[in-house]
C-alpha positions as CSV (number, residue, x, y, z in Angstrom):
1,X,91.4,27.9,-66.8
2,X,87.6,28.0,-65.4
3,X,86.2,31.0,-64.4
4,X,83.9,32.1,-61.5
5,X,80.5,33.7,-62.5
6,X,80.8,37.5,-62.2
7,X,78.4,37.4,-59.2
8,X,80.0,34.6,-57.1
9,X,81.0,36.4,-54.2
10,X,78.0,38.9,-54.4
11,X,76.3,37.5,-51.4
12,X,74.5,40.5,-50.0
13,X,74.7,42.9,-47.0
14,X,72.7,40.8,-44.7
15,X,75.5,37.9,-44.5
16,X,76.7,38.6,-41.0
17,X,76.9,35.3,-39.4
18,X,79.7,33.4,-40.3
19,X,77.7,29.9,-40.6
20,X,75.5,31.5,-43.1
21,X,78.4,33.0,-45.1
22,X,80.3,29.4,-45.2
23,X,77.0,27.7,-46.1
24,X,76.7,30.0,-49.2
25,X,80.5,29.1,-50.0
26,X,79.7,25.8,-50.0
27,X,76.6,26.4,-52.3
28,X,78.0,28.5,-55.2
29,X,81.9,27.9,-55.1
30,X,83.1,25.1,-57.8
31,X,86.4,24.0,-58.9
32,X,88.1,26.4,-61.4
33,X,90.9,23.9,-62.2
34,X,91.0,21.1,-64.8
35,X,92.2,17.4,-64.2
36,X,95.2,15.2,-64.8
37,X,96.1,11.7,-64.2
38,X,98.9,10.9,-61.9
39,X,100.3,7.8,-60.5
40,X,99.9,6.7,-56.8
41,X,103.1,7.6,-55.8
42,X,102.4,11.2,-56.6
43,X,99.0,11.5,-55.7
44,X,99.1,12.0,-51.7
45,X,97.5,15.2,-50.8
46,X,96.0,15.7,-54.2
47,X,92.2,16.1,-54.6
48,X,90.3,13.4,-56.4
49,X,88.2,14.5,-59.8
50,X,86.6,11.3,-60.1
51,X,84.8,8.5,-57.8
52,X,86.9,5.3,-57.5
53,X,85.0,2.5,-58.4
54,X,86.3,-1.0,-57.3
55,X,87.1,-3.4,-60.3
56,X,87.4,-6.5,-58.0
57,X,86.3,-7.4,-54.5
58,X,88.7,-7.3,-51.5
59,X,89.8,-9.9,-50.5
60,X,89.0,-11.5,-53.8
61,X,88.7,-15.0,-52.2
62,X,87.8,-16.3,-48.9
63,X,91.1,-16.7,-47.1
64,X,92.7,-17.4,-43.7
65,X,92.8,-14.8,-41.0
66,X,95.5,-16.7,-39.1
67,X,98.2,-19.4,-39.4
68,X,96.8,-22.7,-38.9
69,X,94.4,-25.7,-40.1
70,X,91.6,-25.3,-42.6
71,X,89.1,-27.9,-42.1
72,X,85.2,-28.7,-42.4
73,X,83.2,-27.4,-39.5
74,X,81.1,-30.8,-39.8
75,X,84.0,-33.1,-39.2
76,X,84.7,-31.6,-35.9
77,X,83.2,-33.2,-32.6
78,X,81.2,-31.0,-30.5
79,X,82.3,-32.1,-27.1
80,X,85.6,-33.9,-27.4
81,X,89.0,-33.6,-29.3
82,X,89.2,-34.2,-33.5
83,X,91.9,-36.0,-34.8
84,X,92.2,-35.1,-38.8
85,X,95.1,-36.2,-41.0
86,X,96.8,-33.4,-42.5
87,X,96.4,-33.9,-46.4
88,X,98.1,-30.8,-47.9
89,X,99.7,-27.5,-47.2
90,X,98.4,-23.9,-48.5
91,X,100.5,-20.9,-48.3
92,X,100.1,-17.3,-49.3
93,X,100.7,-17.2,-53.3
94,X,100.6,-21.1,-53.4
95,X,96.9,-22.1,-52.8
96,X,96.2,-25.9,-52.6
97,X,94.2,-26.5,-55.7
98,X,92.8,-30.0,-55.0
99,X,90.7,-29.0,-52.4
100,X,89.9,-31.1,-49.0
101,X,88.1,-34.1,-48.9
102,X,85.8,-35.0,-45.9
103,X,87.7,-36.0,-42.7
104,X,91.1,-34.0,-44.1
105,X,92.6,-30.8,-42.6
106,X,94.8,-28.3,-44.6
107,X,97.8,-26.5,-43.2
108,X,97.1,-22.9,-43.9
109,X,99.0,-19.6,-43.5
110,X,97.7,-16.1,-43.1
111,X,95.9,-14.7,-46.4
112,X,96.0,-18.1,-48.6
113,X,92.7,-18.9,-50.2
114,X,90.8,-21.3,-48.4
115,X,90.9,-24.6,-49.8
116,X,87.8,-26.1,-51.5
117,X,85.6,-28.0,-49.0
118,X,86.7,-26.0,-45.9
119,X,84.8,-23.3,-43.8
120,X,86.8,-22.8,-40.9
121,X,90.4,-22.4,-39.7
122,X,91.9,-23.4,-36.4
123,X,94.7,-21.3,-34.8
124,X,98.1,-23.3,-34.6
125,X,98.5,-22.2,-31.1
126,X,95.0,-24.2,-30.3
127,X,95.9,-27.3,-31.8
128,X,98.6,-29.8,-31.2
129,X,100.1,-32.5,-33.7
130,X,101.1,-36.2,-33.6
131,X,103.0,-36.8,-36.7
132,X,100.8,-36.3,-39.9
133,X,97.6,-35.8,-37.5
134,X,96.3,-32.4,-36.1
135,X,94.2,-32.6,-32.7
136,X,91.6,-29.9,-32.5
137,X,89.9,-29.2,-29.4
138,X,86.2,-28.9,-29.2
139,X,84.0,-25.8,-29.1
140,X,85.4,-24.2,-32.5
141,X,82.7,-22.2,-33.7
142,X,81.7,-22.4,-37.6
143,X,83.6,-20.0,-39.8
144,X,86.3,-19.2,-37.2
145,X,89.1,-17.2,-38.8
146,X,87.6,-17.4,-42.2
147,X,87.7,-13.8,-44.1
148,X,85.1,-13.6,-46.6
149,X,85.4,-12.6,-50.2
150,X,84.4,-8.9,-50.2
151,X,84.7,-8.4,-46.7
152,X,86.6,-4.8,-47.2
153,X,85.5,-4.1,-50.6
154,X,82.8,-5.5,-53.0
155,X,83.3,-5.1,-56.7
156,X,81.5,-2.3,-58.0
157,X,81.6,-0.1,-54.6
158,X,82.5,3.4,-54.8
159,X,85.6,3.4,-52.6
160,X,86.6,7.0,-52.5
161,X,84.6,10.1,-53.9
162,X,85.3,13.0,-55.9
163,X,86.5,15.9,-54.0
164,X,88.6,13.6,-51.5
165,X,91.8,14.9,-50.6
166,X,94.0,12.0,-50.6
167,X,95.5,10.2,-47.6
168,X,98.2,7.4,-47.6
169,X,95.2,5.2,-46.4
170,X,93.3,6.3,-49.4
171,X,96.1,5.4,-51.4
172,X,96.6,1.9,-50.2
173,X,92.6,1.2,-50.6
174,X,93.2,2.3,-54.3
175,X,96.1,0.2,-54.9
176,X,94.0,-2.8,-53.4
177,X,91.4,-2.6,-56.3
178,X,94.3,-2.7,-58.8
179,X,94.2,1.0,-59.5
180,X,97.9,2.5,-60.4
181,X,96.9,6.1,-61.1
182,X,94.1,8.4,-60.5
183,X,92.3,11.5,-62.1
184,X,93.0,14.3,-59.7
185,X,92.6,18.2,-59.9
186,X,95.3,20.2,-61.0
187,X,96.9,22.3,-58.2
188,X,95.4,25.4,-57.8
189,X,97.7,28.3,-59.0
190,X,97.8,31.3,-56.7
191,X,99.7,34.8,-57.0
192,X,100.6,36.5,-53.6
193,X,101.8,40.1,-52.8
194,X,101.9,42.6,-50.1
195,X,101.5,46.0,-50.6
196,X,102.9,49.1,-48.6
197,X,105.8,51.5,-48.6
198,X,106.6,50.7,-44.8
199,X,107.1,47.2,-45.8
200,X,110.4,45.3,-46.3
201,X,111.7,41.9,-47.1
202,X,112.8,40.3,-43.5
203,X,115.9,41.5,-42.3
204,X,118.1,42.2,-39.1
205,X,118.1,45.8,-39.8
206,X,115.5,48.1,-41.9
207,X,115.0,51.8,-42.2
208,X,113.0,53.7,-39.5
209,X,109.7,53.6,-39.9
210,X,109.4,50.2,-41.8
211,X,108.3,46.9,-40.6
212,X,109.3,43.4,-41.7
213,X,106.6,41.7,-44.1
214,X,105.6,38.9,-41.9
215,X,101.9,38.4,-43.3
216,X,103.2,37.2,-46.8
217,X,105.1,34.4,-45.6
218,X,102.5,33.2,-43.4
219,X,99.8,33.5,-46.1
220,X,102.1,31.6,-48.8
221,X,102.6,28.8,-46.1
222,X,98.8,28.6,-45.4
223,X,98.1,28.4,-49.3
224,X,101.0,25.6,-49.9
225,X,99.5,23.6,-46.8
226,X,96.4,23.0,-49.0
227,X,98.4,22.2,-52.0
228,X,98.1,25.3,-53.8
229,X,101.0,26.2,-56.1
230,X,101.9,29.6,-55.0
231,X,104.0,32.6,-57.1
232,X,105.4,35.3,-54.7
233,X,104.8,38.4,-56.2
234,X,106.8,40.3,-53.5
235,X,105.9,43.7,-52.0
236,X,104.3,45.9,-54.1
237,X,104.7,49.9,-53.4
238,X,101.5,52.2,-52.7
239,X,101.3,53.1,-56.4
240,X,97.9,52.6,-58.0
241,X,99.0,51.9,-61.5
242,X,101.6,49.4,-60.2
243,X,99.2,47.4,-58.1
244,X,96.7,47.4,-60.9
245,X,98.7,46.3,-63.5
246,X,100.5,43.6,-61.3
247,X,96.7,42.3,-60.3
248,X,96.1,42.3,-64.0
249,X,99.1,40.3,-64.8
250,X,98.7,37.8,-62.2
251,X,94.9,37.0,-63.1
252,X,96.4,36.3,-66.4
253,X,98.1,33.2,-65.4
254,X,96.9,32.1,-62.0
255,X,93.5,30.8,-60.6
256,X,93.6,33.0,-57.6
257,X,95.1,36.2,-56.3
258,X,95.4,36.7,-52.7
259,X,97.0,39.6,-50.4
260,X,96.5,41.0,-46.9
261,X,96.0,44.5,-45.9
262,X,95.6,47.6,-48.3
263,X,91.8,47.1,-48.4
264,X,90.7,50.2,-46.5
265,X,89.5,53.5,-47.7
266,X,92.6,55.4,-47.1
267,X,94.5,57.6,-49.6
268,X,97.5,55.2,-49.8
269,X,94.9,51.9,-49.8
270,X,94.9,51.2,-53.6
271,X,94.0,47.5,-53.6
272,X,90.5,48.2,-53.5
273,X,90.2,50.5,-56.1
274,X,92.3,48.4,-58.2
275,X,90.4,45.3,-57.9
276,X,87.2,47.2,-58.6
277,X,88.7,48.8,-61.8
278,X,89.4,45.5,-63.0
279,X,86.5,43.5,-62.0
280,X,84.6,43.5,-59.0
281,X,85.0,43.4,-55.1
282,X,82.5,42.4,-52.4
283,X,83.0,43.0,-48.6
284,X,81.8,40.3,-46.2
285,X,81.0,42.2,-43.1
286,X,81.1,39.4,-40.8
287,X,80.5,39.7,-37.0
288,X,83.6,38.0,-35.9
289,X,86.5,39.0,-33.9
290,X,89.3,39.1,-34.5
291,X,88.9,40.5,-38.1
292,X,87.0,42.7,-40.1
293,X,85.2,42.8,-43.6
294,X,87.3,40.5,-46.0
295,X,87.1,41.6,-49.5
296,X,86.4,38.8,-51.9
297,X,85.9,39.5,-55.7
298,X,87.4,38.8,-59.3
299,X,89.5,40.2,-61.4
300,X,88.1,39.4,-64.6
301,X,86.7,36.0,-64.0
302,X,89.6,35.0,-61.5
303,X,88.9,34.8,-57.8
304,X,90.5,37.6,-55.4
305,X,90.9,37.3,-51.8
306,X,91.6,40.5,-49.6
307,X,92.4,39.4,-46.0
308,X,93.0,41.8,-42.9
309,X,96.3,43.3,-42.4
310,X,96.7,42.4,-38.8
311,X,98.6,39.2,-38.4
312,X,96.2,37.4,-36.2
313,X,93.4,38.7,-38.0
314,X,94.8,37.4,-41.5
315,X,95.6,33.9,-40.0
316,X,92.1,33.3,-38.4
317,X,89.9,34.7,-41.0
318,X,92.1,32.6,-43.3
319,X,91.7,29.5,-41.5
320,X,87.8,29.8,-41.0
321,X,86.5,32.0,-44.0
322,X,89.0,31.8,-46.8
323,X,90.5,28.3,-46.5
324,X,86.8,26.5,-47.3
325,X,86.7,28.7,-50.3
326,X,90.0,28.1,-51.7
327,X,89.4,24.2,-51.0
328,X,86.3,24.4,-53.1
329,X,88.1,26.4,-56.0
330,X,90.8,23.4,-55.7
331,X,88.2,20.9,-56.2
332,X,87.8,19.3,-52.5
333,X,84.6,18.6,-51.0
334,X,85.5,18.1,-47.5
335,X,85.8,21.8,-46.6
336,X,84.9,22.1,-42.9
337,X,87.7,21.9,-40.5
338,X,87.0,19.3,-37.7
339,X,86.8,20.8,-34.2
340,X,86.6,18.9,-30.9
341,X,85.0,19.8,-27.5
342,X,87.3,20.7,-24.3
343,X,86.7,22.4,-21.0
344,X,88.4,25.6,-20.3
345,X,90.1,26.6,-17.3
346,X,88.8,30.4,-17.6
347,X,85.5,32.3,-17.3
348,X,84.3,33.8,-20.7
349,X,82.4,37.1,-21.2
350,X,81.8,38.3,-24.6
351,X,79.1,40.3,-26.6
352,X,76.4,38.8,-28.3
353,X,75.8,38.6,-31.8
354,X,79.4,38.0,-32.6
355,X,81.6,35.1,-33.3
356,X,84.8,35.0,-31.2
357,X,88.1,33.0,-31.3
358,X,90.4,33.0,-28.4
359,X,93.9,31.8,-28.9
360,X,94.6,28.7,-26.4
361,X,97.0,26.2,-25.3
362,X,96.1,22.6,-24.2
363,X,97.1,21.3,-21.1
364,X,96.4,17.9,-19.2
365,X,93.7,18.8,-16.4
366,X,93.5,17.1,-12.9
367,X,91.8,14.1,-14.0
368,X,93.9,13.5,-17.3
369,X,91.5,15.1,-19.7
370,X,92.6,18.1,-21.8
371,X,91.9,21.5,-20.8
372,X,92.0,24.8,-22.6
373,X,94.0,27.6,-21.4
374,X,93.7,30.8,-22.7
375,X,96.8,32.6,-24.0
376,X,97.8,35.7,-21.9
377,X,97.6,38.2,-24.9
378,X,94.8,38.2,-27.5
379,X,95.5,41.4,-29.6
380,X,94.9,41.1,-33.2
381,X,98.8,42.4,-33.8
382,X,100.2,39.7,-31.2
383,X,101.7,37.0,-33.9
384,X,103.9,35.4,-30.9
385,X,100.1,34.5,-29.5
386,X,99.6,32.1,-32.5
387,X,103.1,30.8,-31.9
388,X,102.5,29.8,-28.3
389,X,98.9,28.6,-28.7
390,X,98.0,25.1,-30.0
391,X,94.8,26.4,-31.9
392,X,91.5,28.5,-31.4
393,X,88.7,28.3,-29.1
394,X,85.4,29.0,-31.1
395,X,82.8,30.8,-29.3
396,X,79.3,31.2,-31.2
397,X,77.3,34.1,-31.7
398,X,74.6,33.5,-28.9
399,X,77.2,33.1,-26.1
400,X,77.8,35.8,-23.6
401,X,79.0,34.2,-20.2
402,X,80.4,30.8,-19.5
403,X,82.0,29.6,-16.2
404,X,85.2,27.9,-15.7
405,X,84.8,24.1,-16.9
406,X,82.6,24.6,-19.5
407,X,82.8,22.9,-22.8
408,X,83.7,24.8,-25.7
409,X,84.7,24.1,-29.4
410,X,88.6,24.0,-29.8
411,X,90.0,24.1,-33.6
412,X,93.6,22.9,-33.3
413,X,96.3,24.8,-35.9
414,X,97.1,21.4,-37.0
415,X,93.8,21.0,-38.6
416,X,93.9,24.1,-40.6
417,X,97.5,25.5,-40.7
418,X,99.7,22.5,-42.3
């Protein structure tokens, strides 16, 4: 297990703007896992631990882009039809090896290597045949319907960069250059637990004063959506020794320990003091809403993430703060979520100097474009607001007022919660 240096998360008290904090995450957080080789069939969603270099070009030879007839362009009349004898047939997997002589056409099919001497392909729909002769219309451009060797990939090209999270199209490209397996980072192993005497496993009936533990299930799903292997440590009661021992044991065989809640300074909030006793804990006092200081630290050399206890604040801070850090620990280089601009159907009024997120649904506007509609209830404890929304409107620190129709950044939950 690779460990972080002791001051990795000690970013200083002045780090209030989110952009600055995320930039430092990008600079300081490095992979804490090793690599392994896996076959293409099991490589989807894994993170590349190597650059993939093309051993050969794709396509490996000039070939026909359509079914038709391969010819020499110099054999074609510029202003009248050209009649050429069809001297042979070239099909995929069965190239025409003799090559074409001047004044000959070769019947050819899509993907087949161009016969020697030919440089242009006529679509069969544009030609007519008369026995063993093909009649070609005038006006065909030189090189028409001919795919060049290396048009897609050239031998020696880096086709996939280290740190890429592999998608189906990436695996297809790797296969096209002959790769059967890839070196990928081992999955990050995370231990997750909740603390609190008031928490209970979900059940139709729980004791008076109790609440069902929802955050742990949401947090585990968020982590697993990033390819993390999660160990569920359940609910820990408010006993300092039990929490300290559980943290120590979890750090011994995991790459990350994550929780939500229990990070305040109350008498029953023991997570903070337990982490400090076992390593170090740093609070990021970010100017964000919803959210509050996020606890980042190390238990020995193993990263620790303490997220807010309010359900909405936990999920929003995970998506925008913890997620890039966790992707970095897992070896991923593309950590920032993608946002797109949409108009809003409401006016905005907010404080300056604080980044805020509003939960919103997308609807079709009068002209057919997507419009963001603010969800009616925005409290940090209203988990149903996340269920009833499509994503988050993100408003930067400098914004205080926006009129109806203003363009804003929209972050889809499909981008960060899958």
